[in-house]
RODO-2510 file (C-alpha; in nm, 4 decimals, decimal comma):
residues 197
     n   res          X          Y          Z
     1     m     4,0225    -3,4393    -7,3478
     2     k     4,0054    -3,0692    -7,4414
     3     k     3,6447    -3,1075    -7,5186
     4     f     3,5807    -3,2652    -7,1866
     5     t     3,7712    -3,0031    -6,9933
     6     f     3,5873    -2,7187    -7,1721
     7     i     3,2431    -2,8779    -7,0947
     8     l     3,3535    -2,9135    -6,7381
     9     v     3,4577    -2,5524    -6,7011
    10     i     3,1368    -2,4336    -6,8611
    11     a     2,9325    -2,6507    -6,6241
    12     f     3,1277    -2,5169    -6,3162
    13     l     3,0938    -2,1498    -6,4242
    14     t     2,7094    -2,2018    -6,4789
    15     q     2,6607    -2,3589    -6,1440
    16     t     2,8773    -2,0951    -5,9758
    17     g     2,6701    -1,8198    -6,1352
    18     t     2,3547    -1,9822    -6,0108
    19     l     2,4845    -1,9915    -5,6509
    20     f     2,5628    -1,6206    -5,6413
    21     a     2,2385    -1,4976    -5,8008
    22     q     2,0543    -1,2661    -5,5604
    23     d     1,7605    -1,0289    -5,5346
    24     i     1,7632    -0,7650    -5,2511
    25     e     1,4781    -0,5564    -5,1254
    26     t     1,5018    -0,3129    -4,8339
    27     v     1,2730    -0,2237    -4,5492
    28     t     1,2855     0,1128    -4,3815
    29     f     1,2450     0,0869    -3,9965
    30     n     1,1757     0,3948    -3,7890
    31     a     1,2000     0,4192    -3,4096
    32     i     1,0219     0,7290    -3,2710
    33     l     1,1263     0,8162    -2,9093
    34     e     0,8811     1,0658    -2,7880
    35     e     0,9302     1,2627    -2,4655
    36     v     0,7669     1,1153    -2,1619
    37     l     0,6821     1,3135    -1,8521
    38     n     0,4648     1,1532    -1,5851
    39     l     0,3979     1,2470    -1,2208
    40     n     0,2238     0,9847    -0,9998
    41     i     0,0908     0,9936    -0,6418
    42     t     0,1782     0,6415    -0,5307
    43     g     0,1065     0,6437    -0,1673
    44     g    -0,0132     0,8295     0,1390
    45     t    -0,3328     0,9981     0,0696
    46     n    -0,4613     1,2518    -0,1721
    47     t    -0,6201     1,4232     0,1205
    48     q    -0,4162     1,5639     0,4050
    49     t    -0,5892     1,6806     0,7230
    50     a    -0,4360     1,8982     1,0035
    51     t    -0,6668     1,8928     1,3069
    52     f    -0,5842     2,1690     1,5646
    53     a    -0,7289     2,0372     1,8963
    54     s    -0,4814     2,1430     2,1608
    55     p    -0,2944     2,4597     2,2782
    56     d     0,0192     2,3054     2,1580
    57     n    -0,1268     2,2575     1,8054
    58     y    -0,2247     2,6238     1,7992
    59     n     0,0969     2,7473     1,9397
    60     l     0,3505     2,5272     1,7822
    61     g     0,1742     2,3863     1,4759
    62     i     0,1597     2,0248     1,3641
    63     d     0,5015     1,8947     1,2537
    64     a     0,3876     1,5739     1,0732
    65     v     0,0417     1,6184     0,9084
    66     g     0,1220     1,3322     0,6735
    67     t     0,3238     1,2132     0,3741
    68     t     0,2411     1,1929     0,0154
    69     t     0,4649     0,9645    -0,1980
    70     i     0,5316     1,0475    -0,5569
    71     t     0,7278     0,9203    -0,8591
    72     v     0,8503     1,1016    -1,1690
    73     e     0,9105     0,9299    -1,5010
    74     s     1,0848     1,1459    -1,7491
    75     t     1,2944     1,1067    -2,0555
    76     t     1,4463     1,4522    -1,9915
    77     d     1,5572     1,6570    -1,6975
    78     w     1,2589     1,8130    -1,5003
    79     y     1,1552     2,0348    -1,2024
    80     l     0,8586     2,0115    -0,9678
    81     d     0,6523     2,3168    -0,8602
    82     i     0,3844     2,3579    -0,5868
    83     s     0,1173     2,6253    -0,5353
    84     a    -0,2282     2,6581    -0,3868
    85     p    -0,5004     2,9211    -0,3224
    86     d    -0,5607     3,0224     0,0432
    87     l    -0,7721     2,7935     0,2622
    88     v    -1,1441     2,8889     0,2581
    89     g    -1,4290     2,7992     0,4916
    90     g    -1,5228     2,8878     0,8319
    91     t    -1,7174     3,2063     0,9101
    92     g    -1,4118     3,4484     0,9221
    93     g    -1,1452     3,5283     0,6609
    94     d    -0,9420     3,2804     0,4677
    95     i    -0,6282     3,1076     0,6208
    96     p    -0,3244     3,2152     0,4242
    97     i    -0,1716     2,9202     0,2470
    98     n     0,1737     2,9987     0,3775
    99     n     0,0651     2,8348     0,7044
   100     v     0,0888     2,5030     0,5260
   101     g     0,4423     2,3793     0,4505
   102     v     0,6141     2,0897     0,2745
   103     w     0,9506     1,9382     0,2722
   104     v     1,0811     1,6660     0,0567
   105     a     1,3126     1,3586     0,0812
   106     n     1,4315     1,1154    -0,1888
   107     t     1,3460     0,7440    -0,1607
   108     g     1,4730     0,6495    -0,5126
   109     a     1,8131     0,6076    -0,6733
   110     h     1,8381     0,9852    -0,7533
   111     q     1,9525     1,1883    -0,4493
   112     i     1,8805     1,5451    -0,3411
   113     g     2,1794     1,7596    -0,2616
   114     p     2,4676     1,9677    -0,4057
   115     g     2,6384     1,7893    -0,6886
   116     l     2,3702     1,5212    -0,7046
   117     e     2,0816     1,4463    -0,9488
   118     c     1,8263     1,6718    -0,7804
   119     t     1,8303     1,9913    -0,5812
   120     s     1,5931     2,1331    -0,3157
   121     a     1,6039     2,4023    -0,0581
   122     f     1,3344     2,2188     0,1389
   123     t     1,4758     1,8914     0,2782
   124     s     1,3795     1,9031     0,6430
   125     l     1,1107     2,0260     0,8815
   126     a     1,3289     2,3251     0,9672
   127     t     1,3631     2,4218     0,5979
   128     s     0,9982     2,3668     0,5103
   129     c     0,8598     2,5569     0,2084
   130     g     0,5591     2,7848     0,2959
   131     i     0,3259     2,7190     0,0109
   132     t     0,2192     3,0321    -0,1697
   133     n    -0,0440     3,1280    -0,4384
   134     a     0,2475     3,1636    -0,6876
   135     v     0,4273     2,8552    -0,8012
   136     q     0,7563     2,7723    -0,6257
   137     t     1,0012     2,4954    -0,7303
   138     i     1,0363     2,2286    -0,4576
   139     i     1,2556     1,9894    -0,6447
   140     d     1,4891     2,1054    -0,9298
   141     n     1,7338     1,9393    -1,1717
   142     g     2,0893     1,8831    -1,0289
   143     t     2,3386     1,6889    -1,2399
   144     g     2,0676     1,5317    -1,4377
   145     n     1,7370     1,3831    -1,3153
   146     a     1,5856     1,2129    -1,6107
   147     g     1,4872     0,8594    -1,5324
   148     d     1,2133     0,6140    -1,4330
   149     a     1,0105     0,5756    -1,1077
   150     s     1,2841     0,3816    -0,9376
   151     d     1,5133     0,6680    -1,0010
   152     n     1,2753     0,9556    -0,9048
   153     a     1,0799     0,8548    -0,6030
   154     f     1,0171     1,1097    -0,3298
   155     n     0,8165     1,1802    -0,0056
   156     v     0,6405     1,5034     0,0205
   157     n     0,5977     1,5675     0,3931
   158     w     0,3201     1,8075     0,5048
   159     t     0,3190     2,0413     0,8074
   160     m     0,0996     2,3310     0,9201
   161     g     0,1370     2,6208     1,1507
   162     t     0,5025     2,5388     1,2533
   163     m     0,6349     2,8783     1,1483
   164     n     0,9411     2,7129     0,9879
   165     n     1,1522     2,8868     0,7157
   166     t     0,9230     3,0488     0,4632
   167     m     0,6074     2,9509     0,6424
   168     n     0,3810     3,2177     0,8053
   169     g     0,5794     3,3610     1,0986
   170     l     0,2806     3,3954     1,3315
   171     s     0,1320     3,0942     1,5194
   172     i    -0,2282     2,9927     1,4383
   173     f    -0,3320     3,1185     1,7894
   174     d    -0,1810     3,4571     1,7140
   175     q    -0,3586     3,4788     1,3782
   176     l    -0,6897     3,3728     1,5517
   177     a    -0,6372     3,6455     1,8234
   178     n    -0,5665     3,9037     1,5433
   179     g    -0,9082     3,8135     1,3908
   180     d    -0,7557     3,6973     1,0653
   181     f    -0,9854     3,3996     1,0568
   182     t    -1,2021     3,1987     1,2984
   183     t    -1,2346     2,8388     1,4100
   184     g    -1,4008     2,6072     1,1557
   185     t    -1,3165     2,3736     0,8694
   186     y    -1,1076     2,5163     0,5826
   187     v    -1,0040     2,3560     0,2605
   188     t    -0,7856     2,4287    -0,0442
   189     t    -0,6458     2,2294    -0,3430
   190     v    -0,2670     2,2051    -0,3697
   191     s    -0,1140     2,1685    -0,7187
   192     l     0,2006     1,9807    -0,7921
   193     t     0,3245     2,0606    -1,1414
   194     l     0,5906     1,8698    -1,3214
   195     t     0,7728     2,0472    -1,6095
   196     a     1,0381     1,9261    -1,8522
   197     l     1,3531     2,1264    -1,9011
***
């Protein structure tokens, strides 16, 4: 019986050793999360046209030239600048770019306002930003504006000659009367620049 028990114990230990035999190899897995910063014009038009065809247009300006819809996709907080050279064309001088204004409104989850994700001083026609040759920030980081296009969607609303806020204080009629420029077709290219913080 001792011999049988001994053989049984040896058989059990041999089988147990076989069950627990292992060979382990490892694989290193890297996840590289690079910064993403993307500005897209998603609607409206890439060409905005202000047509001055009545005394009211010349005296009061054009409140609603058009709207450009944009989205921002960013893995970090960001700000958006605007700038443009003066409008050139016609047969007289150039039209100062501060006759063109913009104001912004959020359409995504991130809101504009004190204590919110984004900030802007230009959120209504009355507070329009008169565009300048130098860059100006029209949307800035608030409490944290990193996010995707559903977070960061905005309307950029265009106006011209309305003399609001930081826009040119003289009407288009007054500037024409001063000989600053003449009637005709003028053009410029406006730059929207997205920058990561």
